VEXKOL-393520 format. One record per residue: residue in three letters; y negated, x, z of N, C-alpha, C in turn. Coordinates in nm, 4 decimals. Layout:
# VEXKOL-393520
{'ALA'; {Y; X; Z}; {Y; X; Z}; {Y; X; Z}}
...
# end
This chain:
# VEXKOL-393520
{'MET'; {0.0906; 0.0715; 0.0079}; {0.0422; -0.0330; -0.0031}; {-0.1207; 0.0487; -0.0094}}
{'SER'; {-0.2300; 0.0412; -0.0828}; {-0.3524; 0.1385; -0.0732}; {-0.4349; 0.1233; 0.0308}}
{'ALA'; {-0.5351; 0.1868; 0.0472}; {-0.6032; 0.1632; 0.1662}; {-0.7068; 0.0441; 0.1294}}
{'GLY'; {-0.7463; -0.0013; 0.2149}; {-0.8762; -0.1298; 0.2208}; {-0.8205; -0.2458; 0.1547}}
{'ARG'; {-0.6949; -0.2540; 0.1006}; {-0.5907; -0.3622; 0.0357}; {-0.5753; -0.4460; 0.1430}}
{'ARG'; {-0.5908; -0.6156; 0.1282}; {-0.5700; -0.6836; 0.2156}; {-0.4224; -0.7398; 0.1898}}
{'THR'; {-0.3260; -0.7741; 0.2565}; {-0.1972; -0.8596; 0.2116}; {-0.2167; -0.9786; 0.2731}}
{'VAL'; {-0.1648; -1.0821; 0.2020}; {-0.1723; -1.2353; 0.2616}; {-0.0375; -1.2589; 0.2873}}
{'SER'; {-0.0154; -1.3208; 0.4185}; {0.1242; -1.3451; 0.4498}; {0.1639; -1.5001; 0.4135}}
{'THR'; {0.3001; -1.4919; 0.3780}; {0.3495; -1.6057; 0.3134}; {0.3688; -1.7407; 0.3803}}
{'ARG'; {0.3168; -1.7696; 0.5027}; {0.2825; -1.8897; 0.5889}; {0.1544; -1.9083; 0.5364}}
{'ALA'; {0.0451; -1.7972; 0.5204}; {-0.0777; -1.8714; 0.4972}; {-0.0674; -1.9070; 0.3575}}
{'VAL'; {-0.0177; -1.8638; 0.2671}; {-0.0047; -1.9178; 0.1216}; {0.0697; -2.0557; 0.1521}}
{'VAL'; {0.1747; -2.0803; 0.2083}; {0.2406; -2.2087; 0.1952}; {0.1508; -2.2913; 0.2677}}
{'VAL'; {0.0688; -2.2627; 0.3810}; {-0.0215; -2.3749; 0.4228}; {-0.1113; -2.4069; 0.3416}}
{'GLY'; {-0.1952; -2.3038; 0.2935}; {-0.2902; -2.3311; 0.1635}; {-0.2451; -2.4234; 0.0437}}
{'ALA'; {-0.1060; -2.3831; 0.0083}; {-0.0880; -2.5113; -0.0974}; {-0.0549; -2.6434; -0.0345}}
{'LEU'; {-0.0159; -2.6602; 0.0443}; {0.0180; -2.7681; 0.1538}; {-0.1182; -2.8452; 0.1392}}
{'LEU'; {-0.2150; -2.7898; 0.2067}; {-0.3305; -2.8652; 0.1895}; {-0.4482; -2.9122; 0.0686}}
{'VAL'; {-0.4062; -2.7924; -0.0006}; {-0.4485; -2.8082; -0.1693}; {-0.3574; -2.9848; -0.2068}}
{'SER'; {-0.2732; -2.9563; -0.1989}; {-0.1689; -3.0736; -0.2269}; {-0.1882; -3.1927; -0.1847}}
{'LEU'; {-0.1949; -3.2108; -0.0587}; {-0.2543; -3.3142; 0.0746}; {-0.3903; -3.3590; 0.0117}}
{'LEU'; {-0.4880; -3.2621; -0.0392}; {-0.6214; -3.2717; -0.0599}; {-0.6066; -3.3727; -0.2236}}
{'LEU'; {-0.5162; -3.2908; -0.3260}; {-0.5216; -3.3528; -0.4360}; {-0.4768; -3.4777; -0.4306}}
{'ALA'; {-0.3510; -3.4801; -0.3853}; {-0.2882; -3.6575; -0.3382}; {-0.3920; -3.7552; -0.2654}}
{'GLY'; {-0.4539; -3.7191; -0.1876}; {-0.5493; -3.8102; -0.1012}; {-0.6880; -3.8460; -0.1713}}
{'VAL'; {-0.7318; -3.7145; -0.2100}; {-0.8562; -3.7380; -0.2627}; {-0.9015; -3.7797; -0.4061}}
{'VAL'; {-0.8186; -3.7202; -0.4754}; {-0.8140; -3.7099; -0.6404}; {-0.7644; -3.8325; -0.6940}}
{'SER'; {-0.6749; -3.9033; -0.5894}; {-0.5895; -3.9980; -0.6473}; {-0.7014; -4.1458; -0.6325}}
{'LEU'; {-0.8161; -4.1201; -0.5333}; {-0.9239; -4.2280; -0.5465}; {-0.9764; -4.2562; -0.6552}}
{'TYR'; {-0.9728; -4.1172; -0.7359}; {-1.0628; -4.1336; -0.8923}; {-0.9525; -4.1276; -1.0045}}
{'ALA'; {-0.8253; -4.1932; -0.9723}; {-0.7595; -4.2133; -1.0719}; {-0.7702; -4.2972; -1.1825}}
{'ALA'; {-0.7598; -4.2755; -1.3171}; {-0.7999; -4.3918; -1.4113}; {-0.7088; -4.5318; -1.3767}}
{'SER'; {-0.7703; -4.6396; -1.3989}; {-0.6678; -4.7723; -1.3883}; {-0.6128; -4.8045; -1.5291}}
{'THR'; {-0.6463; -4.7347; -1.6085}; {-0.5893; -4.7823; -1.7270}; {-0.4258; -4.7559; -1.7394}}
{'PRO'; {-0.3709; -4.8143; -1.8514}; {-0.1969; -4.8025; -1.8177}; {-0.1689; -4.6464; -1.8571}}
{'ASP'; {-0.0584; -4.5944; -1.8136}; {-0.0256; -4.4712; -1.8332}; {0.0452; -4.4450; -1.9736}}
{'GLY'; {0.0734; -4.3251; -2.0174}; {0.1281; -4.3161; -2.1488}; {0.2540; -4.3933; -2.1896}}
{'LEU'; {0.3401; -4.4109; -2.1286}; {0.4483; -4.4984; -2.1389}; {0.4145; -4.6236; -2.1737}}
{'THR'; {0.3456; -4.6898; -2.0856}; {0.2856; -4.8445; -2.0980}; {0.2379; -4.8485; -2.2138}}
{'LYS'; {0.1420; -4.7910; -2.2522}; {0.0309; -4.8082; -2.3403}; {0.1232; -4.7781; -2.4959}}
{'VAL'; {0.2105; -4.6925; -2.4928}; {0.3272; -4.6572; -2.6351}; {0.3550; -4.8140; -2.6475}}
{'SER'; {0.4445; -4.8403; -2.5416}; {0.5216; -4.9960; -2.5262}; {0.4391; -5.0884; -2.5568}}
{'GLN'; {0.3050; -5.1214; -2.5206}; {0.2384; -5.2133; -2.5775}; {0.1966; -5.2015; -2.7346}}
{'ASP'; {0.1276; -5.0712; -2.7692}; {0.1237; -5.0430; -2.9101}; {0.2292; -5.0739; -3.0351}}
{'GLN'; {0.3428; -5.0254; -2.9480}; {0.4707; -5.0720; -3.0398}; {0.5324; -5.2059; -3.0243}}
{'GLY'; {0.4641; -5.2927; -2.9635}; {0.5075; -5.4317; -2.9416}; {0.6249; -5.4523; -2.8396}}
{'PHE'; {0.6945; -5.3816; -2.7587}; {0.8124; -5.3966; -2.6722}; {0.7816; -5.4119; -2.5322}}
{'ALA'; {0.6467; -5.4095; -2.4892}; {0.6110; -5.4400; -2.3384}; {0.6810; -5.5248; -2.2934}}
{'GLU'; {0.6761; -5.6529; -2.3544}; {0.7087; -5.7858; -2.3130}; {0.8732; -5.7923; -2.2608}}
{'THR'; {0.9418; -5.6621; -2.2966}; {1.0707; -5.6554; -2.2691}; {1.0957; -5.5867; -2.1332}}
{'GLU'; {0.9984; -5.5488; -2.0644}; {1.0008; -5.4766; -1.9240}; {1.0504; -5.5782; -1.8497}}
{'THR'; {1.1474; -5.5090; -1.7514}; {1.1865; -5.6198; -1.6574}; {1.1748; -5.5107; -1.5052}}
{'GLU'; {1.1685; -5.6071; -1.3873}; {1.1296; -5.5375; -1.2284}; {1.2463; -5.4499; -1.2548}}
{'HIS'; {1.2442; -5.3362; -1.1535}; {1.3373; -5.2728; -1.1175}; {1.3664; -5.2871; -0.9559}}
{'GLY'; {1.4994; -5.2239; -0.8999}; {1.5303; -5.2422; -0.7776}; {1.4129; -5.2162; -0.6396}}
{'ALA'; {1.3030; -5.1194; -0.6946}; {1.2283; -5.0744; -0.5992}; {1.0848; -5.1400; -0.6060}}
{'ALA'; {1.0878; -5.2487; -0.6851}; {0.9700; -5.3317; -0.7194}; {0.9019; -5.3674; -0.6023}}
{'ASP'; {0.9911; -5.4196; -0.4959}; {0.9366; -5.4516; -0.3883}; {0.9070; -5.3630; -0.2630}}
{'GLY'; {0.9031; -5.2363; -0.3176}; {0.9066; -5.1228; -0.1907}; {0.7832; -5.0869; -0.1645}}
{'PRO'; {0.7577; -5.0235; -0.0578}; {0.6380; -5.0038; -0.0013}; {0.5036; -4.9133; -0.0692}}
{'PHE'; {0.5677; -4.8445; -0.1678}; {0.5235; -4.7322; -0.2475}; {0.5158; -4.7999; -0.4062}}
{'ALA'; {0.5433; -4.9002; -0.4261}; {0.5834; -4.9408; -0.5485}; {0.4315; -4.9397; -0.6530}}
{'GLY'; {0.4329; -4.9286; -0.7673}; {0.3051; -4.8887; -0.8333}; {0.2276; -4.7896; -0.8181}}
{'TYR'; {0.2708; -4.7167; -0.7223}; {0.1316; -4.6132; -0.7260}; {0.0324; -4.6355; -0.5936}}
{'ASP'; {0.1053; -4.7171; -0.5189}; {0.0271; -4.8136; -0.4275}; {0.0808; -4.8127; -0.2998}}
{'ALA'; {0.0321; -4.8292; -0.1717}; {0.0880; -4.8445; -0.0571}; {0.0171; -4.9955; -0.0155}}
{'GLY'; {0.1125; -5.0775; -0.0370}; {0.1030; -5.2309; -0.0385}; {0.0585; -5.2705; 0.0984}}
{'PHE'; {0.0960; -5.1907; 0.2074}; {0.0458; -5.2135; 0.3306}; {-0.0845; -5.1567; 0.3775}}
{'VAL'; {-0.1917; -5.1270; 0.2673}; {-0.2864; -5.0486; 0.3255}; {-0.4111; -5.1633; 0.2210}}
{'ASP'; {-0.4841; -5.2032; 0.2937}; {-0.5877; -5.2737; 0.2001}; {-0.6948; -5.1837; 0.1428}}
{'GLY'; {-0.7536; -5.2110; -0.0016}; {-0.8300; -5.1628; -0.0576}; {-0.8294; -5.0487; -0.1274}}
{'ASP'; {-0.8699; -4.9478; -0.1977}; {-0.8677; -4.8320; -0.2615}; {-0.7717; -4.7199; -0.2004}}
{'LEU'; {-0.7424; -4.7417; -0.0598}; {-0.6769; -4.6264; -0.0182}; {-0.5128; -4.6497; -0.0374}}
{'GLY'; {-0.4879; -4.7699; -0.0804}; {-0.3656; -4.7445; -0.0872}; {-0.2545; -4.6614; -0.1640}}
{'GLY'; {-0.3714; -4.6005; -0.3100}; {-0.3109; -4.4788; -0.3783}; {-0.3272; -4.3368; -0.3342}}
{'ALA'; {-0.4308; -4.3254; -0.2206}; {-0.4371; -4.2136; -0.1610}; {-0.3105; -4.2001; -0.0677}}
{'VAL'; {-0.2819; -4.3052; 0.0144}; {-0.1857; -4.3115; 0.1314}; {-0.0587; -4.3067; 0.0295}}
{'ALA'; {-0.0267; -4.3225; -0.0755}; {0.1187; -4.3362; -0.1375}; {0.1154; -4.1882; -0.1666}}
{'GLY'; {0.0019; -4.1376; -0.2256}; {0.0234; -3.9895; -0.2739}; {0.0472; -3.8863; -0.1643}}
{'VAL'; {-0.0043; -3.9014; -0.0645}; {-0.0008; -3.8173; 0.0476}; {0.1580; -3.8350; 0.0882}}
{'ALA'; {0.1811; -3.9601; 0.1354}; {0.3034; -3.9826; 0.1674}; {0.4445; -3.9179; 0.0632}}
{'GLY'; {0.4041; -3.9097; -0.0812}; {0.4899; -3.8283; -0.1633}; {0.5036; -3.7296; -0.1295}}
{'VAL'; {0.3811; -3.6525; -0.1109}; {0.3693; -3.5091; -0.1171}; {0.4476; -3.4668; 0.0249}}
{'LEU'; {0.4367; -3.5384; 0.1388}; {0.5319; -3.5056; 0.2428}; {0.6619; -3.5495; 0.2644}}
{'VAL'; {0.7042; -3.6454; 0.1785}; {0.8387; -3.6686; 0.1123}; {0.9047; -3.5736; 0.0467}}
{'VAL'; {0.8457; -3.5100; -0.0516}; {0.8681; -3.3869; -0.1162}; {0.8909; -3.2517; -0.0293}}
{'LEU'; {0.8304; -3.2388; 0.0508}; {0.8102; -3.1075; 0.1375}; {0.9208; -3.1335; 0.2267}}
{'VAL'; {0.9219; -3.2662; 0.2973}; {1.0309; -3.2937; 0.3557}; {1.2007; -3.2362; 0.3042}}
{'LEU'; {1.2154; -3.3309; 0.2155}; {1.3388; -3.2791; 0.0811}; {1.3691; -3.1488; 0.0444}}
{'GLY'; {1.2199; -3.0817; 0.0151}; {1.2249; -2.9642; 0.0077}; {1.2865; -2.8530; 0.0881}}
{'THR'; {1.2111; -2.8773; 0.2106}; {1.2812; -2.8104; 0.2966}; {1.4184; -2.8127; 0.3561}}
{'ALA'; {1.4595; -2.9305; 0.3792}; {1.5803; -2.9694; 0.4221}; {1.6935; -2.8991; 0.3016}}
{'LEU'; {1.6664; -2.9039; 0.1865}; {1.7490; -2.8638; 0.0727}; {1.7662; -2.6990; 0.0863}}
{'THR'; {1.6338; -2.6351; 0.0937}; {1.6171; -2.4905; 0.1152}; {1.7179; -2.4446; 0.2630}}
{'ALA'; {1.6827; -2.5199; 0.3435}; {1.7976; -2.4960; 0.4795}; {1.9290; -2.5343; 0.4656}}
{'VAL'; {1.9827; -2.6244; 0.3870}; {2.0840; -2.6299; 0.3549}; {2.1734; -2.4980; 0.2756}}
{'VAL'; {2.0812; -2.4976; 0.1741}; {2.1408; -2.3667; 0.0691}; {2.1161; -2.2395; 0.1277}}
{'ARG'; {2.0578; -2.2202; 0.2235}; {2.0377; -2.0763; 0.2841}; {2.1525; -2.0740; 0.3924}}
{'ARG'; {2.1996; -2.1838; 0.4517}; {2.2965; -2.1486; 0.5647}; {2.4342; -2.1785; 0.5199}}
{'ARG'; {2.4711; -2.2012; 0.4000}; {2.5959; -2.2160; 0.3562}; {2.6903; -2.0511; 0.3327}}
{'PRO'; {2.8084; -2.0697; 0.3710}; {2.8619; -1.9582; 0.4128}; {2.8951; -1.8610; 0.2622}}
{'GLY'; {2.8387; -1.7575; 0.2871}; {2.8347; -1.6633; 0.1844}; {2.7123; -1.6444; 0.0936}}
{'ALA'; {2.6299; -1.7372; 0.1342}; {2.4741; -1.7280; 0.0484}; {2.4014; -1.5851; 0.0660}}
{'GLY'; {2.4269; -1.5170; 0.1873}; {2.3707; -1.3672; 0.1786}; {2.4861; -1.2523; 0.1358}}
{'GLU'; {2.5699; -1.2820; 0.1044}; {2.6718; -1.1917; 0.0432}; {2.6242; -1.1454; -0.0889}}
{'PRO'; {2.6595; -1.0161; -0.1426}; {2.6326; -0.9806; -0.2936}; {2.7302; -1.0445; -0.4053}}
{'LEU'; {2.7237; -1.0968; -0.4861}; {2.8281; -1.1000; -0.5752}; {2.9125; -0.9889; -0.6271}}
{'ASP'; {3.0214; -1.0354; -0.6427}; {3.1642; -0.9170; -0.6619}; {3.1439; -0.8781; -0.8248}}
{'GLN'; {3.1012; -0.7680; -0.8260}; {3.0518; -0.7284; -0.9842}; {3.1719; -0.6143; -1.0480}}
{'THR'; {3.2612; -0.6335; -0.9889}; {3.4070; -0.5410; -1.0028}; {3.4749; -0.5991; -1.1198}}
{'GLY'; {3.4759; -0.7330; -1.1353}; {3.5387; -0.8133; -1.2256}; {3.7158; -0.7983; -1.1822}}
{'PRO'; {3.8077; -0.8703; -1.2944}; {3.9775; -0.8721; -1.2492}; {3.9764; -0.7314; -1.2666}}
# end
């Protein structure tokens, strides 16, 4: 390491990335366009939008990119923040499972048969 060069810890990078993700999900989502997304627009333009059917999660708490239990414009922000947190929890759990499986730290046998 050269003199005067600062290093940034992994923890600081992870915390910074998490804060940026939460900020984007919670604040920027308030300014998201209310126009249809690309797939919906194409289905309307091509004339098959009327064949759309409801899916099993249509009554869910975050259906339609909105938190139905929150009034006003904050529903999308709450849904975005919840999405970030769900991905964080699932990613952390998956990482923990993969790191703890037997033989995960052992090098592969390169000698062959």
